[in-house]
Every structure is written in C-alpha cells, then in structure tokens.
N, C-alpha and C positions, 0 to 999 in steps of 0.2 A: 729484358730484351731476349735473353736466351729462351725463356719460356714461350714467347711468341713464335720464335723460329721453330721450336719443337712442335708447337701446336699447328703451325702452317704445314710442316712436313707430314705430320700425322693426318691432317685433313686431306692433303693431296694424295697420300697413300690410300686412304679410305675411299676417296672418290675414284681413283684409278682401279682399285679392286672392284668396286661396285659397277663401274662401266664394263670391266672385263666379264663379270658374272652376268650382267644383262645381255652381253653379246653372245655368250657361250651357253647359257642355261637352256636346256631343251633342244639344242641343235644336234642333229644326228650326224655322226661321222662314220665313214666306211670301216668295215672290219671283215675278216674272213676266217672264222674258226668254227670247228664243229662244236656245237654247244648242247643240242637237245639231249644227247646221251648222258651228259653230266647232270642236266636238269632232271631227266627221268630217273636217274639213280637216286637223287635226293627226294624227289616227289613222284613215287611210282604211280599214283592215281591221276596225275596230270596227263592231259592228252594234247598233242600238238595240233595246230591248225593245218588244213590241207594246203592253203596258199601261204599263210604266214602265222607266226606265233609272236605275240607281244609279251615278252618276259619282263616283269617289273620287280625290282628289288626294293623293298620298303622296310621301314622300321616303325615301331609302335608310336613314337612321339614325334613323327615327322609330318608337319602340316602339308608341305608340298606333295608328300606321298598320297595323301587323300585326294588332292586335286588330280594327280596323275592317274590314280585308280579310276576316278570318274571318267576322265577323258579316254583312257585306254579301253575301259569296259564299253563305253559308248561306241567307239570305233569298231570294236570287235562285234558288237551287236548289229552295227550298220553294214559292215563289209562281210560278204560271204567268204567262207573258207579261212577266216581269221579268228584266232582265239587269244584270249588274255589270260596269262598265268601270273599270279602274284606270289612272290617268295619273301618270307620274313627273313631279312638279312641276319638278324641276331640269332635265329635258330639254325641257320644253314651257313655257318662261318667257313666251313671247308669249301663249299661251292662259291662263296663270295671271294675267297682267296684264289681259287682255281681260275675264276673268270675275271679276276682283277677288277672287281667292283670296289670303287673307292669312296662313294658317297651314295646316300639315298635321297630321292629316288634315282635309280638308274634303270633305263629301259633298253632292252635288247630286242632287235627285230630279227627273227629267224625266218629263213625261207622255208618252203615246203619240205625240204630235205633235212632241216634241222641245223643248217649252217647260219652262224651269226653274220648278217650282212651290214647292219647298222647298229649304232649305240648312241644313247644320249644320257647325259647326266643332268639332273634337274627335271622339273615338271614340264613336259612338252605341251604345246598347244595342239588342239585338234587338227588344225591346218598343217602343222609340222608332221604329225603322225600320218595323215593322209598322203602328204607329199612323199614321205619316207616309204610308205607302202607302195606307192606308184613307182618310185625309184627302184625299190627292191624287187618288185615284180618284173620290171623291165630288165634289170640286171640278171635275173635268174633264167630268163628265156633264152 
C-alpha cells in the first residue's frame, strides 16, 4: 500500500513539473540590463543587429538548442536589422554566470542599443520570437 502512495505522489509531481515546463518553455519575460558589451567582450567577431540581436546560449548535446538555432536563424534572415548570435555556454562560462543563464537553450533579445529587453528559457516557437521582437521594438521606441 505504501508503495502505491509513493508511486501516486511521484506521478503527480512529474505531471505537475511537466505542465509547468509546457507553460513556461520558450516564453519571453521582460528584462532590462546592458548585455551587448559583455557578449562583445567574449565574442569580438560578433556584430549586433541594428534593430535587435537574438543571443542564443547553447550546448553541444542539447536537442532543443538545434531547434532554437533553426528558428532564430530563420527569424533573423526574415526580419531586417535582426541578427542571430549563438554562444556555446560550455566555452563561455564567465559570460553564462554574468548573465545568469541557468539552462540551454536560453535566448536573449537585445534592442538596437544592446540592452536585454526579453529572455526565454527553452526553445521558442517562431511565432513567439516574432511577437517578442514586435514587443521589444515597440518598447524601445
């Protein structure tokens, strides 16, 4: 009987965690910090977008990172003045710590002046990225 109770509690906890992740993955939340200067220090060859920069933190064995890469690169190619910069989190741990990146993929949307305006943990959908860009453009005007 005790085993069944433990199994039921574990199943409820797993379902609760899964529902939480489904609700929060890929959702952008507001933020306001200067970020581009830190990114440029770690990646001197990277160039920011005129309108926005999509900064993606990834790791080598992260399947959702590949999905995020495709989505963000597609949006950057489609939207004028938007660039996609991918950063290997494992090679840039100081930057990861400085920007409080807790999991991969994490996407930061920087405005034209290099300030972080939105952030999402998990692989965002294209519609979420486009909505976030529209929101960040409206907020920076």
